[in-house]
VOGU-3710 file (C-alpha; in Angstrom, 3 decimals, decimal comma):
1> xxxxxxxxxx> 90,477/102,396/72,968  89,010/101,137/69,700  89,271/97,552/70,944  87,364/98,485/74,098  84,712/100,220/71,994  84,300/97,109/69,833  83,958/94,848/72,864  81,464/97,250/74,408  79,405/97,321/71,217  79,283/93,519/71,138
11> xxxxxxxxxx> 78,542/93,202/74,851  75,841/95,873/74,825  74,177/95,482/71,427  73,984/91,728/70,775  71,717/90,973/73,791  69,590/94,025/72,919  69,136/92,995/69,288  68,264/89,431/70,280  65,746/90,407/72,976  64,195/93,018/70,708
21> xxxxxxxxxx> 63,683/90,654/67,754  62,761/87,513/69,675  60,653/89,035/72,456  59,807/92,749/72,159  58,677/92,701/68,524  56,485/89,667/69,164  54,954/91,085/72,329  53,913/94,540/71,174  53,127/96,562/68,081  53,338/99,852/69,974
31> xxxxxxxxxx> 56,067/101,955/68,366  56,646/104,004/71,520  57,273/100,901/73,617  59,591/99,509/70,970  61,562/102,736/70,799  61,686/103,143/74,574  63,352/99,731/74,835  66,407/101,178/73,074  66,646/104,368/75,146  68,991/103,053/77,901
41> xxxxxxxxxx> 71,417/101,605/75,362  71,397/104,745/73,238  71,915/106,956/76,291  74,797/104,849/77,646  76,393/104,729/74,193  76,150/108,511/73,804  77,760/109,085/77,220  80,526/106,624/76,348  81,268/108,359/73,047  81,388/111,719/74,808
51> xxxxxxxxxx> 83,909/110,679/77,434  86,065/108,443/75,254  86,195/110,511/72,072  85,010/114,076/72,752  86,308/115,017/76,201  89,982/115,296/75,277  93,055/113,292/76,209  93,406/111,388/79,493  89,654/110,932/79,897  90,019/108,212/82,515
61> xxxxxxxxxx> 92,219/110,430/84,658  90,162/113,602/84,214  86,735/111,978/84,605  87,510/109,011/86,871  84,278/108,938/88,830  81,959/109,755/85,925  83,452/107,002/83,775  83,246/104,657/86,741  79,541/105,330/87,141  79,095/104,851/83,391
71> xxxxxxxxxx> 80,843/101,472/83,595  78,529/100,355/86,391  75,531/101,554/84,378  76,631/99,515/81,386  77,072/96,442/83,593  73,615/96,916/85,113  72,000/96,668/81,690  74,358/94,423/79,734  75,000/91,591/82,219  71,349/90,823/83,118
81> xxxxxxxxxx> 70,335/91,024/79,441  73,160/88,705/78,444  72,155/86,112/81,049  68,532/86,286/79,935  69,576/85,967/76,279  71,661/82,848/76,983  68,810/81,154/78,857  66,384/82,105/76,109  68,735/80,694/73,460  68,985/77,414/75,362
91> xxxxxxxxxx> 65,188/77,322/75,474  64,999/77,887/71,704  67,530/75,122/71,074  65,804/72,625/73,366  62,414/73,514/71,841  63,866/72,948/68,365  65,163/69,487/69,349  62,226/68,507/71,563  59,144/70,137/70,116  56,975/69,506/73,159
101> xxxxxxxxxx> 59,416/71,165/75,562  58,126/74,666/76,434  60,434/77,684/76,271  58,761/79,527/79,161  60,729/77,834/82,009  64,008/78,876/80,381  62,792/82,464/80,092  61,778/82,444/83,770  65,205/81,127/84,771  66,763/83,863/82,643
111> xxxxxxxxxx> 64,688/86,527/84,380  65,689/85,190/87,810  69,378/85,157/86,904  69,044/88,655/85,463  67,467/89,922/88,682  70,142/88,250/90,838  72,974/89,678/88,735  71,384/93,141/88,875  71,330/92,960/92,670  74,911/91,676/92,833
121> xxxxxxxxxx> 76,157/94,555/90,685  74,379/97,090/92,878  75,878/95,496/96,008  79,378/95,302/94,526  79,284/98,943/93,422  77,837/100,406/96,628  79,214/98,126/99,343  81,654/95,573/97,926  84,385/98,107/97,167  84,528/99,052/100,872
131> xxxxxxxxxx> 84,091/95,578/102,373  87,647/95,247/103,703  88,594/91,678/104,559  91,500/90,554/106,742  93,026/87,229/105,726  95,296/85,362/108,131  97,761/82,997/106,450  100,879/81,100/107,498  104,113/80,347/105,697  106,465/77,707/107,106
141> xxxxxxxxxx> 110,096/77,177/106,185  113,047/75,246/107,588  115,258/78,157/106,559  113,490/80,705/108,759  115,653/81,853/111,702  114,210/80,785/115,041  114,002/84,411/116,162  111,426/85,061/113,409  109,122/82,190/114,349  105,716/83,894/114,715
151> xxxxxxxxxx> 106,844/87,069/112,929  103,863/88,777/111,289  103,835/90,750/108,040  100,795/92,800/107,022  100,475/93,127/103,245  98,302/95,546/101,297  98,384/96,159/97,569  96,831/98,076/94,667  95,276/100,951/96,582  94,759/102,990/93,373
161> xxxxxxxxxx> 94,293/106,106/95,450  92,836/108,184/92,602  89,694/106,057/92,760  89,160/107,124/96,390  89,349/110,853/95,686  85,952/111,569/97,220  86,153/108,992/99,987  89,079/109,611/102,362  87,042/108,040/105,175  87,421/104,602/103,583
171> xxxxxxxxxx> 91,203/104,989/103,355  91,257/106,033/107,018  89,257/102,905/107,814  91,776/100,829/105,839  94,714/102,307/107,777  92,961/101,713/111,093  92,281/98,067/110,238  95,881/97,468/109,154  97,277/99,072/112,315  94,863/97,043/114,448
181> xxxxxxxxxx> 96,567/93,840/113,252  99,683/94,911/115,205  101,990/93,293/112,661  105,760/93,453/113,027  106,151/94,774/109,484  103,854/96,375/106,881  104,493/95,970/103,142  102,787/97,502/100,128  103,184/95,687/96,803  102,535/98,408/94,229
191> xxxxxxxxxx> 99,958/100,462/92,328  99,527/103,283/94,801  98,002/105,515/92,105  96,037/105,126/88,876  97,804/107,455/86,455  99,242/110,528/88,189  101,232/110,785/91,388  99,323/113,931/92,417  96,329/111,673/93,077  98,075/111,202/96,428
201> xxxxxxxxxx> 97,501/114,833/97,388  95,252/114,973/100,410  95,906/111,351/101,389  99,511/111,584/102,569  98,548/112,377/106,157  96,231/109,356/106,340  98,659/106,892/104,746  101,524/108,140/106,911  99,600/106,783/109,912  100,491/103,214/108,927
211> xxxxxxxxxx> 102,772/102,040/111,716  104,702/98,859/112,504  107,747/98,206/114,740  109,952/97,322/111,761  108,504/99,945/109,429  106,500/100,225/106,209  108,133/99,090/102,955  106,843/99,390/99,406  107,557/98,733/95,733  106,233/100,222/92,509
221> xxxxxxxxxx> 103,477/98,730/90,351  102,756/99,226/86,656  100,355/102,151/87,298  102,871/104,017/89,431  105,056/104,892/86,439  102,343/107,024/84,818  102,607/105,219/81,480  98,827/105,211/81,000  98,721/109,004/80,957  99,548/111,120/77,904
231> xxxxxxxxxx> 102,260/113,439/79,173  103,182/116,631/77,272  106,876/115,748/77,530  109,103/112,914/78,716  110,360/115,223/81,458  106,819/115,615/82,813  106,512/111,842/83,030  109,828/111,609/84,869  108,817/114,347/87,313  105,566/112,490/87,968
241> xxxxxxxxxx> 107,461/109,385/89,107  109,904/111,441/91,150  107,011/113,098/92,977  105,544/109,693/93,848  108,898/108,534/95,217  109,275/111,739/97,234  105,782/111,449/98,686  106,290/107,854/99,789  109,454/108,928/101,586  107,580/111,826/103,202
251> xxxxxxxxxx> 104,893/109,378/104,401  107,569/107,321/106,138  107,411/104,480/103,618  110,698/102,907/102,550  110,552/102,295/98,805  112,683/99,382/97,621  113,679/100,005/94,007  115,800/96,984/93,059  117,352/96,900/96,510  116,983/95,185/99,843
261> xxxxxxxxxx> 116,759/95,918/103,533  117,927/93,770/106,427  115,179/93,215/108,987  116,586/92,482/112,455  114,470/90,830/115,123  115,407/89,288/118,466  119,058/89,045/117,556  118,686/87,552/114,072  117,884/88,846/110,596  116,167/88,182/107,279
271> xxxxxxxxxx> 116,346/89,987/103,935  113,431/92,002/102,595  113,972/92,485/98,861  112,020/94,830/96,606  112,113/95,180/92,831  110,514/97,592/90,424  107,600/96,346/88,358  108,383/93,336/86,194  105,275/92,511/84,223  104,500/90,464/81,179
281> xxxxxxxxxx> 104,211/92,677/78,051  102,742/95,283/77,666  103,389/96,023/81,352  106,728/97,721/82,087  109,760/95,625/83,033  112,109/97,564/85,261  113,154/94,911/87,777  116,812/94,146/88,390  116,610/91,088/90,599  120,336/90,197/90,509
291> xxxxxxxxxx> 121,204/93,689/91,785  118,460/93,600/94,415  119,551/90,276/95,945  123,267/91,016/95,944  124,450/90,791/99,531  121,571/88,590/100,731  123,193/85,246/99,873  122,405/82,574/102,442  119,699/84,630/104,159  116,027/83,808/104,444
301> xxxxxxxxxx> 114,446/86,220/101,949  111,053/87,781/101,290  110,601/89,466/97,902  108,143/92,250/97,110  107,312/92,216/93,388  104,067/93,644/92,046  103,309/91,234/89,219  102,848/87,537/90,178  104,054/86,309/86,767  107,542/87,441/87,800
311> xxxxxxxxxx> 107,671/84,441/90,147  107,825/81,775/87,454  109,605/83,917/84,867  112,633/84,798/86,984  112,321/84,366/90,740  111,999/80,565/90,821  114,633/79,697/88,191  117,191/82,408/89,027  117,105/82,886/92,795  116,692/81,065/96,097
321> xxxxxxxxxx> 114,075/83,451/97,486  111,740/81,581/99,828  108,645/83,807/99,750  107,405/86,354/97,202  104,522/88,747/97,859  102,652/90,350/94,950  99,348/91,903/93,873  98,235/93,247/90,488  95,458/90,804/89,512  92,573/92,268/91,617
331> xxxxxxxxxx> 91,052/88,803/90,912  89,395/90,842/88,150  87,376/92,328/91,070  84,901/89,443/90,994  84,928/85,907/92,392  81,920/83,632/92,022  81,903/80,198/93,664  85,666/80,341/94,049  86,315/81,137/90,381  87,431/84,305/88,607
341> xxxxxxxxxx> 88,058/85,464/85,055  91,568/86,268/86,296  92,431/82,588/85,759  92,249/83,185/82,000  95,338/85,409/82,243  97,109/84,593/85,489  98,016/81,048/86,595  98,564/82,483/90,089  95,869/85,059/90,780  94,839/84,800/94,453
351> xxxxxxxxxx> 96,232/83,381/97,664  99,217/81,120/98,347  101,026/78,987/95,764  103,894/76,563/96,390  106,801/75,071/94,499  108,332/72,754/97,038  108,843/74,890/100,130  109,103/78,114/98,128  105,929/80,149/97,862  104,120/83,058/96,252
361> xxxxxxxxxx> 101,284/84,960/97,862  98,994/87,043/95,633  97,013/89,747/97,400  93,929/90,757/95,366  94,252/94,407/96,304  92,333/97,230/97,913  91,209/99,523/95,112  89,974/99,455/91,553  90,671/101,023/88,180  87,822/102,405/86,082
371> xxxxxxxxxx> 85,092/100,114/87,405  84,036/100,888/91,010  82,917/97,349/91,699  83,991/94,315/93,717  81,990/91,175/94,366  83,518/88,161/96,072  86,961/89,684/95,540  86,635/91,918/98,578  89,422/94,449/99,319  92,137/92,429/101,025
381> xxxxxxxxxx> 94,440/92,992/103,972  96,726/90,000/104,424  98,544/89,070/107,622  101,235/86,498/106,918  102,712/84,730/109,947  106,131/83,189/109,413  106,679/79,799/111,030  109,836/77,770/111,445  109,318/74,276/110,110  111,015/71,625/112,193
//
């Protein structure tokens, strides 16, 4: 938490100090105007301190929507100011090198970028989080049984149901869109909740409506274990996970915890393998891939594993699995001109990746954690069509 506070202080205060000293002080001598400039920052900082340090343990779980609105508020002020500051700094530097070059055009560009970013944040917070997008992709393999040529798998991931507490209509819309794809199989690749399994309460009936001829299968993600919540006892944490497992079963979902299922279609079969979360530290590592694949030797296999880094760490070097489906990255919930900050942490962060004929697909998820915002990285429903390569 202290690291987040430090980053917030830097992100929020540095642009404010710069703009105040370089522009506000030089433009006005009015003390009231000067003081009023600091009011938004002081107010946002006070709200942050209240929720993070004075509202008790598990603030993010107990005040999900309030903290989400606070995060959007901070973005609305900090991002535009930062863009303006950077343009202004470039203008100062150019003016220092080329004395005759005016600084005004750089300030105007900064104001335009600030206005655009402000609008983008508003759009992403109000509309982007509900802008469900269906992506149709193909995966071809010479190892695919002929009976599965044209077989369609609908993948969803990272619902983070606690973030939708006050919006069941959007989850109903999600379910309706998924069912409308008429896929042969539906898979969910982890992070059903944020911190507590009881976030599911009230949504079970909606999520149980997901239907496909060959069923709905799922795996656990890092958030599903409840490790981000401060539990009174270890037994409470264990009961939390057990409740999540029970609820998925009650919804008709088949949870694959280091195990596999045989999917039969038109007289042939493939293996659907699911492992528990296997993330890079500090994310939990519970996967037992050797146990999960035992009995699938020689079969065309699809693996469900929440974290895409599992692919290169273990799946590629220690198995013959043809296709892995994952989520987790959210594409950092923002893509601009095809790029995302997710690339700084994840080599594979969105879409299909190949090593020879073997592949990984990374779904960028449905929901969000903490920040109710998506721009460019719209909530994704993926329909993967399997093709037999001749």
